[in-house]
Structure formats: C-alpha cells, structure tokens
TORPAPA-834512 format. One line per 3 residues: for each residue x, y, z of N, C-alpha, C, CB. Coordinates in nm, 3 decimals, padded with zeros to 5 digits, always signed. Glycine has a CB too. Layout:
X Y Z X Y Z X Y Z X Y Z  ... .
END
This chain:
+12.881 +11.702 +11.027 +12.739 +11.705 +10.996 +12.685 +11.563 +11.013 +12.713 +11.759 +10.852  +12.576 +11.551 +11.088 +12.510 +11.423 +11.110 +12.395 +11.408 +11.012 +12.460 +11.410 +11.257  +12.388 +11.292 +10.948 +12.284 +11.264 +10.850 +12.210 +11.138 +10.893 +12.343 +11.248 +10.706 .
+12.079 +11.138 +10.879 +11.998 +11.023 +10.916 +11.886 +11.003 +10.815 +11.941 +11.040 +11.058  +11.831 +10.883 +10.815 +11.710 +10.857 +10.737 +11.592 +10.919 +10.812 +11.688 +10.704 +10.714  +11.483 +10.951 +10.743 +11.368 +11.008 +10.813 +11.294 +10.902 +10.893 +11.272 +11.074 +10.714 .
+11.216 +10.947 +10.987 +11.126 +10.859 +11.059 +11.013 +10.824 +10.963 +11.070 +10.926 +11.192  +10.995 +10.694 +10.931 +10.897 +10.656 +10.831 +10.754 +10.663 +10.883 +10.926 +10.517 +10.782  +10.737 +10.653 +11.013 +10.604 +10.660 +11.070 +10.549 +10.803 +11.062 +10.606 +10.611 +11.216 .
+10.627 +10.897 +11.110 +10.587 +11.039 +11.108 +10.709 +11.120 +11.067 +10.531 +11.086 +11.248  +10.711 +11.162 +10.943 +10.832 +11.225 +10.890 +10.860 +11.363 +10.946 +10.822 +11.234 +10.741  +10.768 +11.421 +11.023 +10.796 +11.551 +11.083 +10.876 +11.539 +11.213 +10.666 +11.624 +11.111 .
+10.888 +11.417 +11.268 +10.966 +11.397 +11.390 +11.114 +11.387 +11.360 +10.919 +11.270 +11.462  +11.194 +11.432 +11.456 +11.339 +11.420 +11.443 +11.380 +11.274 +11.461 +11.412 +11.510 +11.547  +11.472 +11.222 +11.380 +11.519 +11.084 +11.397 +11.589 +11.062 +11.532 +11.614 +11.047 +11.285 .
+11.641 +11.168 +11.593 +11.699 +11.155 +11.726 +11.595 +11.129 +11.833 +11.777 +11.279 +11.761  +11.471 +11.161 +11.804 +11.361 +11.142 +11.899 +11.290 +11.010 +11.872 +11.262 +11.260 +11.890  +11.260 +10.983 +11.746 +11.177 +10.868 +11.713 +11.253 +10.755 +11.643 +11.064 +10.912 +11.626 .
+11.374 +10.779 +11.596 +11.449 +10.678 +11.522 +11.426 +10.693 +11.373 +11.410 +10.538 +11.567  +11.528 +10.668 +11.296 +11.517 +10.684 +11.152 +11.492 +10.553 +11.081 +11.640 +10.747 +11.097  +11.408 +10.554 +10.982 +11.386 +10.436 +10.900 +11.310 +10.327 +10.971 +11.516 +10.382 +10.852 .
+11.341 +10.203 +10.933 +11.273 +10.086 +10.990 +11.328 +10.050 +11.127 +11.286 +09.967 +10.898  +11.451 +10.088 +11.156 +11.514 +10.055 +11.283 +11.560 +10.182 +11.352 +11.632 +09.958 +11.262  +11.575 +10.178 +11.482 +11.619 +10.294 +11.557 +11.764 +10.325 +11.522 +11.603 +10.270 +11.709 .
+11.787 +10.444 +11.472 +11.921 +10.484 +11.431 +11.951 +10.626 +11.478 +11.937 +10.475 +11.277  +11.917 +10.654 +11.603 +11.934 +10.790 +11.655 +12.079 +10.817 +11.689 +11.845 +10.813 +11.778  +12.125 +10.935 +11.657 +12.260 +10.979 +11.694 +12.260 +11.042 +11.832 +12.314 +11.077 +11.591 .
+12.159 +11.118 +11.861 +12.146 +11.186 +11.990 +12.002 +11.171 +12.037 +12.186 +11.336 +11.979  +11.980 +11.199 +12.161 +11.843 +11.200 +12.211 +11.790 +11.342 +12.200 +11.835 +11.148 +12.358  +11.713 +11.363 +12.100 +11.656 +11.495 +12.072 +11.518 +11.501 +12.136 +11.649 +11.522 +11.918 .
+11.497 +11.595 +12.222 +11.370 +11.606 +12.293 +11.270 +11.689 +12.214 +11.391 +11.668 +12.432  +11.185 +11.624 +12.137 +11.075 +11.691 +12.070 +11.112 +11.775 +11.949 +11.008 +11.776 +12.166  +11.222 +11.741 +11.881 +11.259 +11.817 +11.763 +11.170 +11.787 +11.644 +11.402 +11.789 +11.727 .
+11.156 +11.882 +11.556 +11.075 +11.865 +11.436 +11.159 +11.896 +11.313 +10.949 +11.956 +11.441  +11.129 +11.828 +11.205 +11.202 +11.846 +11.079 +11.134 +11.953 +10.996 +11.210 +11.713 +11.001  +11.214 +12.042 +10.941 +11.161 +12.140 +10.847 +11.203 +12.096 +10.707 +11.213 +12.285 +10.879 .
+11.105 +12.083 +10.619 +11.127 +12.039 +10.481 +11.096 +12.154 +10.387 +11.040 +11.915 +10.447  +11.181 +12.173 +10.289 +11.148 +12.270 +10.185 +11.062 +12.202 +10.079 +11.276 +12.330 +10.121  +11.106 +12.088 +10.029 +11.029 +12.004 +09.939 +11.057 +11.858 +09.978 +11.065 +12.031 +09.788 .
+10.976 +11.763 +09.932 +10.998 +11.624 +09.972 +11.129 +11.561 +09.921 +10.884 +11.542 +09.923  +11.195 +11.622 +09.823 +11.314 +11.558 +09.766 +11.445 +11.631 +09.797 +11.298 +11.548 +09.618  +11.448 +11.708 +09.906 +11.572 +11.773 +09.950 +11.598 +11.737 +10.096 +11.565 +11.928 +09.932 .
+11.718 +11.765 +10.145 +11.751 +11.738 +10.285 +11.666 +11.823 +10.378 +11.899 +11.762 +10.311  +11.618 +11.761 +10.483 +11.547 +11.834 +10.587 +11.645 +11.864 +10.701 +11.424 +11.754 +10.639  +11.602 +11.944 +10.797 +11.688 +11.979 +10.910 +11.605 +11.985 +11.036 +11.761 +12.113 +10.886 .
+11.658 +11.927 +11.144 +11.590 +11.933 +11.274 +11.609 +12.072 +11.332 +11.644 +11.823 +11.371  +11.502 +12.129 +11.385 +11.511 +12.263 +11.441 +11.573 +12.265 +11.581 +11.374 +12.325 +11.445  +11.594 +12.147 +11.643 +11.650 +12.141 +11.778 +11.795 +12.096 +11.780 +11.568 +12.049 +11.863 .
+11.825 +11.981 +11.719 +11.961 +11.925 +11.728 +12.041 +11.941 +11.599 +11.954 +11.779 +11.763  +11.985 +12.000 +11.495 +12.053 +12.032 +11.369 +12.100 +11.910 +11.290 +12.170 +12.119 +11.397  +12.037 +11.794 +11.309 +12.069 +11.677 +11.228 +12.005 +11.695 +11.090 +12.021 +11.545 +11.297 .
+12.078 +11.656 +10.985 +12.024 +11.661 +10.849 +11.954 +11.529 +10.822 +12.138 +11.686 +10.743  +11.842 +11.538 +10.753 +11.759 +11.420 +10.728 +11.745 +11.401 +10.578 +11.620 +11.433 +10.795  +11.767 +11.277 +10.533 +11.752 +11.245 +10.392 +11.608 +11.267 +10.348 +11.796 +11.100 +10.363 .
+11.585 +11.285 +10.219 +11.448 +11.308 +10.171 +11.353 +11.195 +10.206 +11.449 +11.328 +10.021  +11.226 +11.227 +10.218 +11.125 +11.127 +10.253 +11.114 +11.017 +10.149 +10.991 +11.193 +10.271  +11.140 +11.047 +10.023 +11.128 +10.949 +09.916 +11.238 +10.845 +09.915 +11.126 +11.018 +09.786 .
+11.339 +10.859 +09.999 +11.450 +10.763 +10.000 +11.405 +10.625 +10.045 +11.561 +10.814 +10.090  +11.293 +10.618 +10.114 +11.246 +10.486 +10.160 +11.214 +10.394 +10.044 +11.123 +10.501 +10.248  +11.178 +10.449 +09.927 +11.146 +10.365 +09.811 +11.270 +10.306 +09.747 +11.068 +10.444 +09.708 .
+11.388 +10.342 +09.793 +11.513 +10.285 +09.742 +11.566 +10.173 +09.831 +11.617 +10.393 +09.729  +11.501 +10.149 +09.944 +11.549 +10.049 +10.039 +11.486 +09.913 +10.013 +11.518 +10.094 +10.182  +11.566 +09.807 +10.019 +11.515 +09.670 +09.996 +11.407 +09.629 +10.096 +11.629 +09.571 +10.003 .
+11.415 +09.675 +10.221 +11.313 +09.638 +10.319 +11.175 +09.688 +10.278 +11.350 +09.692 +10.457  +11.169 +09.805 +10.220 +11.041 +09.859 +10.175 +10.984 +09.772 +10.064 +11.056 +10.004 +10.126  +11.066 +09.733 +09.969 +11.018 +09.650 +09.858 +10.978 +09.511 +09.904 +11.123 +09.640 +09.749 .
+11.051 +09.454 +10.001 +11.011 +09.324 +10.056 +10.874 +09.335 +10.121 +11.115 +09.273 +10.159  +10.851 +09.442 +10.194 +10.722 +09.464 +10.259 +10.611 +09.480 +10.155 +10.729 +09.587 +10.350  +10.635 +09.560 +10.053 +10.534 +09.584 +09.949 +10.501 +09.455 +09.875 +10.584 +09.692 +09.849 .
+10.603 +09.379 +09.839 +10.580 +09.253 +09.767 +10.507 +09.152 +09.855 +10.714 +09.193 +09.720  +10.546 +09.146 +09.982 +10.478 +09.054 +10.074 +10.331 +09.092 +10.089 +10.547 +09.056 +10.213  +10.300 +09.220 +10.104 +10.161 +09.264 +10.116 +10.083 +09.235 +09.988 +10.155 +09.414 +10.149 .
+10.146 +09.259 +09.875 +10.080 +09.233 +09.747 +10.052 +09.084 +09.730 +10.167 +09.284 +09.631  +10.150 +08.999 +09.763 +10.134 +08.854 +09.747 +10.030 +08.798 +09.845 +10.269 +08.784 +09.767  +10.021 +08.854 +09.964 +09.926 +08.802 +10.062 +09.781 +08.837 +10.027 +09.960 +08.857 +10.200 .
+09.760 +08.936 +09.945 +09.626 +08.975 +09.904 +09.576 +08.895 +09.784 +09.622 +09.122 +09.872  +09.662 +08.824 +09.719 +09.625 +08.746 +09.599 +09.578 +08.608 +09.635 +09.741 +08.736 +09.504 .
END
C-alpha cells in the first residue's frame, strides 16, 4: 500500500499527479486522478492509481507549516 501526504494546494488532486505536501513526493505519475474523502480526518484514496492519502489536517503537524505561519504573522507586525 502506497501512502502519501495530500496536495496542499488542491487537496482533491492525486499526489501522483500534483505532488504531496510542500515538495513533490509522487510515487507514480497518475494522469488526472482525484481523491475521494469520506471526512477530512480519515485516509483518502485516489480513484485512478489507488494511492492512500493522509488526512488534510496533517499539514498542521508539520514544522514547515508552522514556520510559514510564524513568518507571516511576524511580517505583519
């Protein structure tokens, strides 16, 4: 079973097509696959290449997201 982070730009895209997370982490080249989600906090699945995708909320656990948020907050002050 292949597992990937979701595409943070558009979470309905397959990570094999658009890349997962902040950096490209595709396992296969998926042509136009879409993720089906039951709820935001469960694994999604690509309807084309069958890759499992971590929940969309997992991005809030990554240090890169917090660095970005803190940098944006500090630059506005």
